[in-house]
C-alpha positions in Angstrom: 113.8 -49.4 3.2 114.6 -46.4 3.7 118.9 -47.5 5.0 118.7 -49.4 1.5 118.0 -46.6 -0.9 120.6 -44.9 1.0 123.3 -47.3 0.6 122.3 -47.8 -3.1 122.4 -44.0 -3.4 126.0 -44.0 -2.2 127.2 -47.1 -4.1 125.9 -46.2 -7.1 127.3 -42.3 -6.9 130.8 -44.1 -5.6 130.9 -46.6 -8.8 129.7 -44.3 -11.3 132.2 -41.4 -10.6 134.9 -44.1 -10.0 134.1 -45.7 -14.0 134.0 -41.9 -15.3 137.5 -41.2 -13.8 139.0 -44.0 -15.3 137.7 -43.8 -18.5 138.3 -39.9 -18.4 142.0 -40.2 -17.8 142.9 -43.1 -19.7 141.5 -41.1 -22.4 142.8 -37.8 -21.9 146.3 -39.5 -21.2 146.3 -41.3 -24.6 144.5 -39.2 -27.1 146.6 -35.5 -27.2 144.1 -33.6 -28.7 142.0 -33.9 -25.7 144.0 -32.1 -23.4 143.3 -28.9 -25.5 139.7 -29.4 -24.3 139.7 -31.0 -20.6 137.3 -28.6 -19.0 134.8 -29.7 -21.8 135.7 -33.3 -21.5 135.7 -33.8 -18.1 132.9 -31.7 -17.4 130.8 -34.3 -20.8 132.1 -37.4 -18.8 130.8 -36.1 -14.8 127.8 -34.2 -16.6 127.5 -37.8 -17.7 127.4 -39.4 -14.6 125.1 -37.1 -12.6 122.6 -37.8 -15.2 122.7 -41.5 -14.6 122.8 -41.2 -11.0 119.8 -38.1 -11.1 117.7 -40.1 -13.6 118.2 -43.7 -11.4 117.3 -41.7 -8.1 114.2 -40.1 -9.7 113.0 -43.5 -11.0 112.8 -44.9 -7.5 111.7 -42.0 -6.0 108.9 -41.0 -8.7 108.5 -44.3 -10.7 105.1 -43.6 -12.5 106.3 -40.8 -14.2 109.7 -42.1 -15.6 107.5 -44.8 -16.4 105.6 -42.5 -18.5 108.4 -40.1 -19.8 109.6 -42.5 -22.2 112.4 -40.4 -23.7 114.2 -40.3 -20.3 114.5 -44.2 -19.8 115.7 -44.1 -23.2 118.4 -41.8 -22.8 119.5 -43.4 -19.9 119.8 -46.8 -20.4 120.6 -46.7 -24.0 124.0 -43.7 -22.8 124.3 -46.5 -19.9 124.5 -49.4 -22.5 127.1 -47.5 -24.4 129.1 -46.8 -20.9 128.8 -50.3 -19.7 130.5 -51.5 -23.7 133.3 -48.6 -23.1 134.5 -49.6 -20.3 135.2 -53.6 -21.0 136.9 -52.3 -24.5 139.2 -49.5 -22.3 139.9 -52.2 -19.8 140.8 -54.5 -23.0 143.2 -51.8 -24.8 145.0 -50.9 -21.6 145.6 -54.8 -20.6 147.5 -55.2 -23.9 149.5 -51.8 -23.5 150.6 -53.1 -20.7 151.8 -56.6 -21.6 153.4 -54.6 -24.9 155.3 -51.5 -23.2 158.5 -53.7 -22.9 157.7 -54.3 -26.9 158.0 -50.7 -28.5 159.5 -47.1 -28.3 157.8 -44.9 -26.1 156.5 -42.7 -29.1 154.8 -46.4 -30.6 153.1 -47.3 -27.6 151.6 -43.5 -27.5 150.7 -44.0 -31.0 149.0 -47.7 -29.9 147.5 -46.0 -26.9 145.7 -43.1 -29.0 144.5 -45.5 -31.9 143.4 -48.1 -29.0 140.9 -45.8 -27.0 139.7 -44.4 -30.6 139.1 -47.6 -31.9 137.1 -48.8 -28.3 134.9 -45.7 -28.4 134.1 -46.8 -32.4 133.7 -50.3 -31.7 131.8 -49.5 -28.2 129.0 -47.4 -30.2 128.2 -49.9 -33.2 128.2 -52.6 -30.9 125.5 -50.8 -28.6 123.4 -49.7 -31.8 123.7 -53.3 -33.3 122.8 -54.7 -29.8 120.1 -52.4 -29.5 118.4 -53.5 -33.0 118.8 -57.2 -31.4 117.2 -56.6 -28.3 114.1 -55.2 -29.9 113.8 -57.4 -32.5 112.1 -59.9 -29.5 112.7 -63.2 -28.4 113.6 -66.1 -30.0 112.1 -70.0 -29.3 114.6 -72.3 -28.1 113.8 -75.8 -28.1 115.2 -78.1 -25.4 114.8 -81.4 -24.5 115.1 -82.5 -20.7 115.9 -86.3 -20.7 114.4 -87.7 -17.2 114.8 -91.4 -15.4 111.2 -93.2 -14.8 109.3 -90.1 -16.7 105.6 -92.0 -16.9 105.5 -92.6 -20.0 102.0 -89.6 -20.3 104.3 -87.1 -19.7 107.1 -88.5 -22.5 106.9 -85.0 -24.7 104.8 -83.0 -22.3 105.8 -79.0 -23.1 106.6 -76.4 -20.8 107.2 -72.9 -22.5 109.1 -71.0 -19.8 109.0 -67.3 -19.6 111.5 -65.3 -17.7 113.0 -61.6 -16.9 110.7 -60.1 -19.1 110.8 -56.6 -17.0 108.3 -55.1 -18.2 108.5 -51.5 -17.2 110.2 -47.9 -18.6 111.3 -49.6 -21.8 109.2 -52.7 -22.5 105.6 -52.3 -22.5 102.4 -53.9 -23.9 103.7 -54.0 -27.4 106.6 -56.3 -26.4 104.3 -59.2 -24.0 101.7 -59.2 -26.8 104.8 -60.6 -29.3 105.6 -63.1 -26.1 102.4 -63.8 -25.8 101.6 -65.0 -29.3 105.2 -66.4 -29.4 104.6 -69.0 -26.4 100.6 -69.6 -27.7 101.9 -71.1 -31.1 104.2 -73.6 -29.2 101.1 -76.0 -28.2 102.6 -75.2 -24.2 101.1 -78.5 -22.0 102.2 -76.0 -19.0 103.6 -72.2 -19.3 105.9 -71.4 -16.5 107.1 -67.8 -15.4 110.6 -67.3 -13.6 110.1 -64.1 -12.1 111.7 -60.3 -12.6 108.3 -59.6 -15.2 108.3 -55.9 -13.3 109.8 -52.9 -12.9 107.0 -50.8 -11.5 103.9 -51.0 -9.6 100.7 -53.1 -10.6 99.0 -49.4 -10.9 101.3 -48.6 -13.3 101.6 -51.7 -15.2 98.5 -53.2 -15.5 97.8 -52.6 -18.9 101.1 -53.3 -20.2 100.7 -56.6 -18.5 97.2 -57.3 -19.9 98.4 -59.5 -23.1 99.8 -62.1 -20.3 96.0 -62.9 -19.4 96.0 -64.8 -22.9 98.1 -67.5 -22.5 96.9 -70.4 -22.7 98.3 -74.2 -21.6 96.4 -77.4 -20.9 97.6 -78.2 -17.4 97.9 -74.5 -16.7 100.3 -71.4 -16.0 102.3 -70.8 -12.6 104.6 -67.8 -11.5 107.3 -67.5 -9.2 108.9 -64.5 -8.1 111.9 -62.9 -8.8 114.0 -60.1 -7.2 112.2 -57.6 -9.4 109.0 -58.6 -8.0 110.2 -57.8 -4.3 111.7 -54.0 -5.5 108.0 -52.7 -6.2 105.7 -55.1 -3.7 105.6 -58.6 -4.1 102.1 -59.3 -2.5 100.8 -56.8 -4.5 102.0 -58.2 -7.9 101.3 -61.7 -6.4 97.7 -60.8 -6.0 97.9 -59.3 -10.0 99.1 -62.6 -10.7 96.5 -64.3 -9.3 93.7 -62.2 -10.9 95.6 -62.6 -14.3 94.9 -66.5 -13.9 98.2 -68.2 -13.0 98.9 -70.0 -9.7 101.6 -68.1 -7.5 104.0 -71.1 -6.1 105.5 -69.4 -3.2 107.0 -72.5 -1.7 104.2 -74.8 -2.7 104.1 -77.1 -5.4 100.8 -78.2 -7.4 100.7 -82.4 -9.1 100.2 -82.3 -12.5 97.8 -85.1 -13.7 98.0 -86.9 -16.9 95.9 -90.3 -16.8 96.3 -91.3 -13.6 100.4 -90.8 -13.6 101.3 -87.5 -11.9 104.8 -85.3 -11.7 105.2 -82.5 -9.2 105.8 -78.7 -10.1 107.1 -77.0 -7.0 108.1 -73.0 -6.8 109.9 -71.0 -4.8 110.3 -67.5 -3.8 113.2 -65.8 -5.0 116.5 -66.5 -3.4 117.1 -63.2 -1.7 113.3 -62.8 -1.1 114.4 -63.2 2.5 115.9 -59.8 2.6 112.6 -57.9 2.3 110.3 -60.3 3.9 111.3 -63.2 6.2 108.3 -65.2 5.5 109.1 -65.3 2.1 112.5 -67.1 2.7 112.6 -69.7 -0.1 113.4 -73.6 0.5 112.9 -75.9 -1.6 112.2 -78.5 0.8 109.3 -76.5 2.1 108.1 -76.4 -1.5 107.9 -80.1 -1.7 106.5 -81.2 1.3 104.0 -83.9 1.4 104.6 -84.2 -2.6 103.7 -87.6 -4.1 106.2 -90.4 -3.6 108.6 -91.3 -6.4 107.1 -88.8 -8.4 109.2 -86.5 -11.1 109.7 -83.1 -9.7 110.5 -80.1 -11.3 111.6 -76.9 -9.5 111.0 -73.1 -10.5 113.6 -71.1 -9.0 114.3 -67.4 -10.7 118.0 -67.6 -9.3 119.6 -70.5 -10.3 121.5 -70.4 -7.3 118.7 -72.6 -5.4 120.4 -75.4 -7.3 122.4 -76.7 -3.7 119.4 -76.4 -1.6 116.8 -78.2 -5.0 119.7 -80.8 -5.6 118.9 -81.8 -1.5 115.3 -81.5 -1.9 115.4 -84.2 -4.4 114.6 -81.7 -7.4 115.2 -84.0 -10.9 114.8 -80.4 -12.6 115.3 -76.9 -12.3 114.2 -74.3 -14.5 115.5 -70.4 -13.9 116.7 -67.2 -15.1 118.0 -63.8 -13.4 121.1 -64.2 -15.2 120.1 -62.8 -18.5 123.2 -65.3 -19.9 125.4 -61.6 -19.5 122.7 -59.7 -22.0 125.0 -58.6 -23.8 128.6 -59.0 -25.4 131.2 -58.1 -23.7 130.2 -58.5 -20.2 128.0 -62.3 -21.2 132.0 -63.3 -20.9 132.4 -62.6 -17.2 128.6 -63.4 -15.8 130.3 -67.3 -15.0 132.7 -65.2 -12.1 129.2 -64.7 -10.6 127.3 -67.7 -11.1 128.1 -70.8 -11.8 124.9 -72.0 -13.9 124.4 -68.9 -15.6 123.1 -70.0 -19.7 121.4 -73.1 -20.8 121.0 -76.8 -19.4 123.9 -78.1 -17.4 123.5 -81.3 -15.3 124.6 -80.5 -11.5 124.9 -84.7 -10.1 122.2 -85.9 -12.1 119.9 -83.3 -11.6 119.0 -81.0 -14.8 119.4 -77.4 -14.5 117.9 -75.2 -17.4 119.0 -71.5 -17.0 116.6 -69.3 -19.6 118.7 -65.9 -21.1 115.5 -63.9 -20.4 112.8 -63.1 -22.9 113.2 -59.2 -22.4 116.3 -57.3 -20.5 116.9 -54.5 -18.4 118.9 -51.6 -17.8 120.7 -51.1 -21.1 118.5 -52.1 -24.4 120.9 -54.1 -25.4 121.5 -57.7 -26.5 124.1 -58.4 -28.1 125.5 -61.7 -29.2 123.0 -63.2 -26.1 119.7 -62.9 -28.0 116.5 -63.2 -25.7 114.1 -66.2 -25.6 111.0 -68.2 -24.6 112.2 -71.6 -24.1 110.1 -75.0 -25.2 111.3 -77.7 -22.8 110.6 -81.6 -23.8 110.5 -84.0 -21.3 111.5 -87.2 -22.5 111.5 -90.5 -20.7 114.3 -92.6 -20.1 114.2 -96.0 -18.6 116.8 -95.6 -15.8 116.8 -96.0 -11.7 116.1 -92.8 -10.0 118.7 -91.5 -7.8 117.3 -91.4 -4.0 115.5 -88.5 -3.1 
């Protein structure tokens, strides 16, 4: 863990300094009046970078005080969100100027550059503010119908409510969690599935903020699988806490859901990268389905959509995932697909359905611009077709 922390610190320092230098250099080159105040400009930028670095390290060394000092997380993540937007817009302006440098005079290019970078700052600022309002407004209900071949007629219309990536911690507390619970309970779920990344802190620190989850109600029970963030804060302790709150924690195992003597299988796997923290928690869809009823419809809860290949091989019919946040906010929502083949909404992978929840909360910058958070209501629909071989 110490080596991981040191590596994280080094990488974070390099990235923050590189991004700060790039943005600072582009502005001071294009905006003339900044040259007069270059010392103040560079001081402010690197002061921001050091603030982000120190706060990030403190949040890991002393998580409890950091979570309690609300103003620090707000300043840290709020400014980071603005900076993330600004970086993308500066890159966009630079790209346009690169392709237009031969189409206009040097004087006009200088003027275009100045106007472009000032505009980038304004757009980034207002994008951040609007995104913050959208983030704190809470999740919307997203209804999705999943056609499943030869689904037992008793499960036609079966309702699964999926909650994912709540990220209770520095910025999301009990009030937000209570709102999520109220929304979920209003949907009349047959089953509620929590697909990981619910916490950014220890059990002792966040227990009170998660208490509303004990109010969740569903005919066939409440289920939970781990995400990568549970492993950052002690997965074993969190699994015990979710069990105490009334959830069945599926660690590479399955449950059989029965309705009038017909059944479907609900399996759950540990996080895709769990082996990096605990070898015993290495994810395995095939292990999760060992001993399942023959020919049953198989639904898999897997935090990261990257599990889809192993899930397909194991004969899964529907995989429910989260993790990606759908990019969380524009313009980064445009590039999340470079890292994840399936990153938002419903997909069909060679006959296997994959649904990726955009996240019920948010992580890091409290911004949800163009990518609203969601509580998903999935309705299973019976279709009579010969199922593919498991």
